[in-house]
C-alpha positions as CSV (number, residue, x, y, z in Angstrom):
1,M,164.9,-100.0,96.0
2,K,168.4,-100.2,97.2
3,R,170.0,-96.9,96.4
4,V,173.2,-96.7,94.7
5,L,173.6,-92.9,94.9
6,G,172.2,-92.5,98.3
7,D,175.5,-91.3,99.8
8,L,176.1,-88.5,97.4
9,E,175.4,-84.7,98.1
10,P,172.9,-83.0,97.7
11,T,171.1,-86.0,98.9
12,R,167.7,-85.3,97.8
13,L,168.7,-84.3,94.3
14,W,170.6,-87.6,93.8
15,E,167.6,-89.5,95.1
16,I,165.3,-87.9,92.7
17,F,167.9,-88.5,89.9
18,E,168.0,-92.2,90.7
19,D,164.2,-92.3,90.8
20,I,164.1,-90.9,87.2
21,C,166.7,-93.6,86.3
22,Q,164.0,-96.1,87.1
23,V,161.5,-94.7,84.5
24,P,162.0,-95.7,80.8
25,R,161.9,-92.5,78.7
26,P,163.0,-93.0,75.2
27,S,162.1,-90.1,72.8
28,K,158.6,-90.3,71.5
29,K,157.8,-92.8,74.3
30,E,157.7,-90.4,77.3
31,E,154.4,-91.4,78.8
32,R,155.7,-92.9,81.9
33,I,158.1,-90.2,82.8
34,L,155.3,-87.5,82.2
35,A,153.0,-89.7,84.5
36,F,155.7,-89.7,87.1
37,L,156.1,-85.9,86.9
38,M,152.3,-85.4,87.2
39,D,152.1,-87.8,90.2
40,F,154.7,-85.8,91.8
41,A,152.9,-82.5,91.4
42,R,149.8,-84.1,92.8
43,E,151.5,-85.4,95.7
44,K,153.0,-82.0,96.5
45,G,149.9,-80.1,95.9
46,L,151.3,-78.2,93.1
47,S,149.3,-77.0,90.0
48,Y,150.2,-78.3,86.5
49,A,149.1,-78.2,83.0
50,Q,149.8,-80.2,79.8
51,D,149.6,-79.0,76.3
52,K,148.4,-81.3,73.3
53,T,152.1,-82.2,72.3
54,G,152.7,-83.6,75.9
55,N,154.8,-80.5,77.4
56,L,154.3,-80.3,81.1
57,V,154.4,-77.1,83.3
58,I,154.2,-77.4,87.1
59,R,154.0,-74.1,88.9
60,K,154.9,-73.3,92.6
61,P,154.0,-69.9,94.3
62,A,156.7,-67.5,95.6
63,S,158.3,-68.3,99.0
64,K,157.4,-65.8,101.9
65,G,158.9,-62.3,101.1
66,M,159.7,-63.0,97.4
67,E,156.4,-62.2,96.0
68,N,157.8,-59.1,94.2
69,R,160.5,-60.9,92.3
70,A,160.1,-61.8,88.5
71,S,158.7,-65.2,87.7
72,I,161.3,-67.8,86.5
73,V,160.9,-70.9,84.5
74,L,163.3,-73.7,84.9
75,Q,163.3,-75.9,81.8
76,S,164.6,-79.3,80.8
77,H,163.7,-82.1,78.4
78,V,162.2,-85.5,79.7
79,D,163.5,-87.8,76.9
80,M,166.9,-89.5,76.7
81,V,169.2,-90.8,74.0
82,C,169.0,-94.7,74.2
83,E,172.6,-96.2,73.0
84,K,174.2,-99.3,74.4
85,N,177.3,-101.1,73.9
86,E,177.4,-104.1,71.5
87,G,176.4,-107.2,73.5
88,V,174.8,-105.4,76.3
89,E,171.2,-106.7,77.2
90,H,169.1,-103.7,77.7
91,D,165.5,-103.0,76.6
92,F,165.1,-99.1,76.9
93,N,161.4,-99.5,76.5
94,K,161.1,-101.3,79.8
95,D,164.5,-101.7,81.9
96,P,165.6,-99.2,84.4
97,I,169.0,-97.5,83.7
98,Q,171.5,-99.0,86.3
99,P,173.7,-96.2,87.5
100,K,177.1,-96.8,89.2
101,I,179.8,-94.8,90.6
102,V,183.2,-95.0,88.9
103,D,186.1,-92.8,90.1
104,G,184.2,-89.8,90.9
105,W,181.7,-90.1,88.1
106,V,178.2,-91.4,87.8
107,K,177.9,-93.8,84.7
108,G,175.3,-96.2,83.2
109,S,176.1,-99.8,82.9
110,G,177.0,-100.3,79.3
111,T,174.2,-97.8,78.4
112,T,173.7,-94.1,78.2
113,L,172.9,-92.7,81.6
114,G,170.3,-90.0,80.8
115,A,171.9,-87.4,82.8
116,D,171.1,-85.5,79.7
117,D,168.6,-84.1,80.8
118,G,167.7,-86.2,83.8
119,I,169.8,-84.2,86.1
120,G,168.0,-81.2,85.0
121,M,164.6,-82.7,85.7
122,A,165.9,-83.7,89.2
123,A,167.0,-80.2,90.1
124,Q,163.6,-79.0,89.0
125,L,161.7,-81.4,91.1
126,A,164.1,-80.8,94.1
127,V,163.3,-77.2,93.9
128,L,159.7,-77.8,93.7
129,E,159.7,-80.1,96.6
130,A,161.9,-78.0,98.9
131,T,160.2,-75.8,101.8
132,D,163.4,-74.1,102.8
133,I,164.7,-72.1,99.8
134,E,164.1,-68.6,98.7
135,H,162.4,-68.1,95.3
136,G,159.9,-65.9,93.3
137,P,157.1,-67.4,91.4
138,L,158.2,-70.5,89.6
139,E,157.3,-72.6,86.6
140,C,159.1,-75.8,85.8
141,L,158.8,-76.5,82.1
142,F,159.4,-80.2,80.9
143,T,159.5,-80.5,77.3
144,V,159.2,-83.8,75.1
145,D,161.2,-85.3,72.3
146,E,164.1,-83.1,72.4
147,E,166.7,-85.6,71.2
148,T,165.0,-86.7,68.0
149,G,163.1,-83.7,66.9
150,L,162.8,-80.9,69.2
151,T,159.1,-81.6,69.0
152,G,158.0,-80.3,72.3
153,A,159.7,-76.9,71.9
154,F,158.5,-76.4,68.3
155,N,155.0,-77.1,69.5
156,L,154.9,-74.9,72.6
157,E,151.6,-73.1,72.7
158,K,151.2,-69.3,73.2
159,D,150.9,-68.3,76.9
160,F,151.6,-72.0,78.1
161,I,154.3,-70.4,80.1
162,K,153.9,-66.9,81.8
163,S,157.5,-66.3,82.8
164,R,159.8,-64.2,80.8
165,I,163.1,-65.4,82.3
166,L,164.1,-68.9,81.5
167,L,167.0,-71.1,83.1
168,N,167.6,-74.0,80.6
169,L,169.3,-76.9,82.8
170,D,170.6,-78.7,79.8
171,S,174.3,-77.7,79.4
172,E,177.1,-80.0,80.2
173,D,180.2,-78.1,81.5
174,D,180.5,-76.7,85.1
175,G,181.8,-73.2,85.0
176,E,180.2,-72.3,81.7
177,L,177.3,-70.1,81.1
178,F,175.7,-70.4,77.4
179,I,173.9,-67.4,76.1
180,G,173.5,-68.6,72.6
181,C,173.6,-71.6,70.3
182,A,173.7,-73.0,66.7
183,G,170.8,-73.6,64.5
184,G,170.5,-77.0,62.7
185,I,168.9,-79.1,60.0
186,D,168.9,-82.7,59.0
187,T,169.3,-84.0,55.4
188,L,167.9,-87.4,54.7
189,I,168.9,-89.6,51.9
190,K,167.3,-92.6,50.4
191,F,168.6,-95.1,47.8
192,E,166.4,-97.6,46.3
193,Y,168.2,-100.9,45.4
194,I,167.3,-104.3,43.8
195,K,168.4,-107.5,45.5
196,V,170.5,-109.7,43.1
197,N,171.7,-113.2,43.5
198,T,175.1,-114.0,45.2
199,E,177.9,-115.2,43.2
200,A,178.9,-119.0,43.2
201,D,182.6,-118.5,43.4
202,H,182.5,-115.9,46.2
203,E,182.9,-116.3,50.2
204,A,181.4,-114.1,52.7
205,F,183.0,-111.7,55.2
206,K,181.9,-109.5,58.1
207,V,183.7,-106.1,58.3
208,S,183.4,-104.3,61.7
209,V,184.5,-101.0,63.0
210,T,183.9,-100.6,66.7
211,G,185.3,-99.1,69.9
212,L,185.0,-95.4,68.9
213,L,184.1,-92.8,71.4
214,G,181.2,-91.3,69.4
215,G,179.7,-88.3,71.2
216,H,177.5,-85.4,70.6
217,S,177.5,-84.1,67.1
218,G,177.5,-80.4,68.4
219,D,179.7,-80.7,71.5
220,D,182.2,-83.2,70.2
221,I,182.4,-82.7,66.5
222,H,185.6,-80.5,66.8
223,K,187.5,-83.2,68.9
224,G,188.9,-85.2,65.9
225,R,186.8,-88.3,66.8
226,G,186.5,-90.9,64.3
227,N,183.1,-91.7,62.4
228,A,182.7,-95.4,62.1
229,I,180.6,-95.0,58.8
230,K,183.4,-93.0,57.2
231,I,186.1,-95.6,58.2
232,L,184.2,-98.6,57.0
233,T,183.4,-96.8,53.6
234,R,187.0,-96.1,53.3
235,L,188.0,-99.8,53.8
236,L,185.0,-101.0,51.5
237,W,185.8,-98.4,48.8
238,N,189.3,-99.5,48.5
239,A,188.5,-103.2,48.7
240,E,185.9,-102.9,46.0
241,K,188.5,-101.2,43.6
242,M,191.0,-104.2,43.9
243,F,188.9,-107.4,44.5
244,E,185.5,-107.2,42.9
245,V,183.9,-107.0,46.3
246,R,180.1,-107.3,46.5
247,L,178.1,-105.6,49.4
248,A,175.2,-107.3,50.9
249,E,174.4,-105.3,54.1
250,I,175.8,-102.1,55.5
251,K,174.6,-100.6,58.9
252,G,176.2,-97.9,61.0
253,G,175.5,-95.1,63.4
254,N,172.0,-94.5,65.2
255,L,170.9,-91.2,66.0
256,H,171.0,-88.1,64.0
257,N,172.7,-86.0,66.9
258,A,175.4,-88.6,67.7
259,I,178.7,-89.3,65.9
260,A,178.7,-92.9,64.7
261,R,180.5,-95.2,66.9
262,E,180.1,-98.5,65.2
263,A,179.4,-99.6,61.7
264,F,179.4,-103.1,60.1
265,A,179.1,-104.6,56.5
266,S,178.4,-108.0,55.0
267,V,180.2,-108.4,51.8
268,S,181.3,-111.4,49.3
269,V,184.6,-111.6,47.7
270,P,185.9,-113.9,44.8
271,R,187.3,-116.8,46.4
272,R,190.7,-116.3,44.5
273,H,190.9,-112.9,46.3
274,K,190.0,-114.3,49.7
275,K,193.5,-113.9,51.3
276,A,194.4,-110.5,49.6
277,F,191.1,-109.0,50.7
278,Q,191.8,-110.1,54.3
279,S,195.2,-108.6,54.0
280,L,194.0,-105.3,52.7
281,I,191.5,-104.7,55.5
282,K,194.0,-105.7,58.1
283,E,196.8,-103.5,56.7
284,L,194.6,-100.4,55.8
285,G,192.8,-100.9,59.2
286,E,196.3,-100.7,60.9
287,E,197.0,-97.5,59.1
288,I,193.7,-95.9,60.0
289,K,194.1,-97.1,63.7
290,N,197.7,-95.6,63.8
291,A,196.4,-92.4,62.4
292,N,193.7,-92.2,65.0
293,K,195.7,-93.7,68.0
294,T,195.6,-90.2,69.8
295,N,191.9,-89.4,69.7
296,E,190.6,-93.0,69.5
297,P,192.8,-95.4,71.3
298,D,190.2,-98.2,71.6
299,L,189.5,-98.4,67.8
300,I,188.9,-101.9,66.5
301,I,188.9,-103.0,63.0
302,E,187.9,-106.6,62.3
303,V,187.3,-108.8,59.3
304,S,185.9,-112.5,59.8
305,E,184.3,-115.0,57.7
306,T,180.7,-115.5,57.9
307,V,177.8,-117.3,56.2
308,M,176.9,-116.3,52.5
309,P,174.1,-113.7,52.6
310,E,170.8,-114.5,50.9
311,S,171.3,-111.7,48.3
312,L,173.4,-108.7,47.3
313,I,172.9,-105.0,46.6
314,D,172.9,-104.5,42.8
315,Y,176.2,-103.2,41.6
316,N,175.3,-99.8,40.2
317,I,173.7,-98.9,43.7
318,Q,176.6,-100.4,45.6
319,Q,179.1,-98.1,43.7
320,N,176.8,-95.0,44.1
321,L,176.4,-95.5,47.7
322,L,180.0,-96.2,48.5
323,N,181.2,-93.2,46.4
324,A,178.6,-90.8,48.1
325,L,179.4,-92.1,51.5
326,Y,183.2,-91.7,51.0
327,G,182.5,-88.1,49.4
328,C,180.2,-87.0,51.9
329,P,181.6,-84.3,54.2
330,H,181.8,-84.8,58.0
331,G,183.2,-82.7,60.8
332,V,183.9,-79.0,61.2
333,M,183.4,-77.0,58.1
334,A,184.2,-73.4,59.5
335,W,185.2,-71.6,62.7
336,S,183.8,-68.5,64.0
337,P,185.7,-65.5,62.9
338,D,184.3,-63.4,65.9
339,I,184.2,-66.0,68.8
340,P,187.5,-67.8,69.6
341,N,187.3,-71.6,69.5
342,L,183.7,-71.6,68.4
343,V,182.7,-74.0,65.8
344,E,180.6,-72.0,63.4
345,T,179.4,-74.7,60.8
346,S,179.7,-78.5,60.8
347,T,178.1,-81.6,59.5
348,N,177.7,-85.1,60.9
349,L,177.2,-88.3,58.7
350,A,174.9,-89.9,61.6
351,S,173.6,-93.3,60.2
352,V,173.1,-95.6,57.4
353,K,170.5,-98.4,57.6
354,M,168.9,-100.9,55.4
355,T,165.1,-101.5,55.4
356,G,163.2,-103.5,52.8
357,D,164.4,-102.4,49.3
358,E,165.8,-99.1,50.6
359,I,169.1,-97.6,52.1
360,I,168.5,-94.8,54.3
361,V,171.3,-92.2,55.2
362,V,170.8,-89.6,58.0
363,T,173.1,-86.6,58.2
364,S,172.9,-83.3,60.3
365,Q,174.1,-80.0,59.8
366,R,174.7,-77.1,62.3
367,S,175.6,-73.5,62.0
368,S,175.7,-70.1,64.0
369,L,174.8,-68.6,60.6
370,E,171.5,-69.4,58.7
371,T,173.4,-69.1,55.5
372,G,176.0,-71.4,56.6
373,K,173.5,-74.0,57.8
374,R,171.8,-74.0,54.5
375,D,175.0,-74.0,52.5
376,I,176.4,-77.1,54.2
377,A,173.1,-78.9,53.8
378,D,173.0,-78.2,50.2
379,M,176.7,-79.4,49.8
380,V,175.8,-82.7,51.4
381,A,172.8,-82.9,49.2
382,S,174.7,-82.4,46.0
383,V,177.0,-85.4,46.8
384,F,174.1,-87.8,47.1
385,H,172.1,-86.1,44.2
386,L,175.2,-87.0,42.0
387,A,174.8,-90.7,43.1
388,G,171.1,-90.6,41.9
389,A,169.7,-90.8,45.5
390,K,166.5,-89.0,46.7
391,V,167.3,-86.2,49.2
392,K,165.1,-84.2,51.6
393,H,165.9,-81.6,54.1
394,G,164.1,-81.4,57.3
395,D,162.4,-78.3,58.7
396,G,165.4,-77.3,60.9
397,Y,165.7,-75.3,63.9
398,P,166.6,-71.8,64.6
399,G,169.8,-70.6,66.6
400,W,169.8,-68.4,69.6
401,E,171.3,-64.9,69.3
402,P,173.5,-63.9,72.3
403,N,172.5,-60.9,74.5
404,M,175.3,-59.5,76.6
405,D,172.9,-57.2,78.2
406,S,170.6,-59.9,79.7
407,R,169.5,-59.5,83.1
408,I,169.8,-63.0,84.0
409,L,173.2,-63.4,82.7
410,A,174.3,-60.6,85.1
411,V,172.6,-62.4,88.1
412,T,173.9,-65.7,87.2
413,R,177.5,-64.6,86.6
414,E,177.5,-62.7,89.8
415,A,176.1,-65.7,91.6
416,Y,178.7,-67.9,90.3
417,E,181.7,-65.9,91.2
418,H,180.2,-65.1,94.7
419,L,179.8,-68.9,95.5
420,F,183.0,-70.1,93.8
421,G,185.4,-67.4,93.9
422,N,186.2,-67.2,90.1
423,P,184.2,-65.9,87.1
424,P,182.4,-68.3,84.9
425,K,183.0,-68.5,81.1
426,V,180.1,-66.8,79.0
427,L,179.9,-68.8,75.7
428,V,178.0,-69.6,72.7
429,I,177.5,-73.4,71.9
430,H,177.8,-75.2,68.7
431,A,175.1,-77.8,69.8
432,G,171.5,-76.9,69.3
433,L,169.4,-75.9,72.5
434,E,165.7,-75.6,72.8
435,C,166.4,-71.9,73.8
436,G,166.6,-71.1,70.2
437,I,163.0,-72.4,69.6
438,I,161.7,-71.2,72.9
439,G,163.0,-67.7,72.1
440,E,161.4,-67.6,68.8
441,K,157.9,-68.6,70.3
442,Y,158.3,-66.2,73.1
443,P,160.0,-62.9,71.8
444,G,161.9,-61.1,74.6
445,M,162.3,-64.3,76.7
446,D,165.6,-63.7,78.8
447,M,167.4,-67.0,78.9
448,I,170.7,-68.5,80.0
449,S,171.9,-72.3,80.0
450,Y,174.0,-74.1,82.5
451,G,174.6,-77.4,84.0
452,P,176.9,-79.8,85.9
453,T,179.8,-81.6,83.9
454,I,178.5,-84.4,81.7
455,K,181.0,-86.1,79.3
456,G,180.2,-88.7,76.6
457,A,176.6,-87.6,76.1
458,H,174.7,-89.7,73.5
459,S,176.9,-92.5,73.9
460,P,177.2,-95.6,76.5
461,D,180.3,-93.6,77.9
462,E,178.0,-90.9,79.2
463,R,179.1,-89.8,82.7
464,L,178.2,-87.3,85.1
465,K,180.9,-85.7,87.5
466,I,179.7,-85.9,90.9
467,N,181.4,-82.9,92.5
468,T,179.9,-80.5,89.8
469,V,176.4,-81.6,90.8
470,Q,176.7,-79.8,94.2
471,K,178.0,-76.7,92.4
472,F,175.0,-76.9,89.9
473,W,172.5,-77.2,92.9
474,D,174.1,-74.3,94.8
475,L,174.2,-72.1,91.8
476,T,170.6,-72.8,90.9
477,L,169.4,-71.7,94.4
478,E,171.7,-68.7,94.5
479,V,170.1,-67.5,91.1
480,L,166.6,-68.0,92.3
481,R,167.5,-66.1,95.8
482,N,168.7,-63.2,93.6
483,A,166.1,-63.1,90.9
484,P,165.5,-59.7,89.5
485,E,162.4,-57.7,90.7
486,A,159.4,-58.0,88.6
């Protein structure tokens, strides 16, 4: 394999990351990456164990002279978000990710990169492989299906890991140490509809909303980014009131934890309203683009003629669906009164898809407060109950309560300042981390989360800042070198 990242430092870490990019690892289809990790352990003569869910732990004894240090577990997840730009040919089930270097960043080629959390895995393997670094007893925990259900963390078995200090390598901003996170829950909606015949005097159009930044529904929800489903719904809702528009198909968004970047609808319009309909979409589209020009400079809204669909959604469901999608809250609901600039509660209208005779809407809610999480989930549910839909909440996951007296926080903060000459920020993150669930499974676990800078996670714009990876590596080694005594 010709290496693209071979000249980057630290060399071995980047080589391992590039090797990981060659292994397909969609959520719930992690067999190949787990086999890769187990092969690695066997080749290095390291002990490992796997639980019935698929989680893997690889163990390494302390280096000479460090046997009296506390055992530490390094943790990351093995799956990645699989998103690609429209028109990009890529099968995430079999094709390798193609990394490239662009202006000081590593990116994918029209796809997500998988640095979330491939770079964490790479750091773990580099530590396991190294013979020249100081560390106490080590466990490296690799969890499955973090991105679509936190399944691995939820099903961690008692005593699967022995350590009581955990370094989560799944944060995305250099210089920031995370000691708490929000809890979350999904709210799933189902509309059942009847297919009806098309109208003889109608013509068909496709309405598209593309070019949005998207992003992580926790990390990026406060940045004012557009939601393609909300924009598309606004266009259709207004057009329906004026021009007797009929909806044949609607789809938008993909994953529950990503802000919808693209959305599309197939509609039919009475022939007499054809030009007026096109004008409305273009004029309202320009208003929306102008209102979002700062945060979404590449937003594209298009309307084009297309072939007449075979059937339409029955009108009652069409109205209920569009009213509910338009009325559904999206974005920041509350800011923390205690921690500056921390989103306390938010909700994400994640996707709408049609399958068979059903329309499935997926939303996700987050909050630092359990009561806030439940409140916003119920608020979303109420909108869709009014529209006659079936609504179901997922099981949700707990938050992670901050501990300012944490021993590993003190070590990591001191290590960062010693290495880089300035103190790190100590923060709580609005995104969900596996730490909340692991902490619930292992009471008293002393945890911290950090990582290099990753932008655009969960979107094809995902990119990893090269010069922060060396800092991430140096910090990890410094923390291991200064681990507390057992």
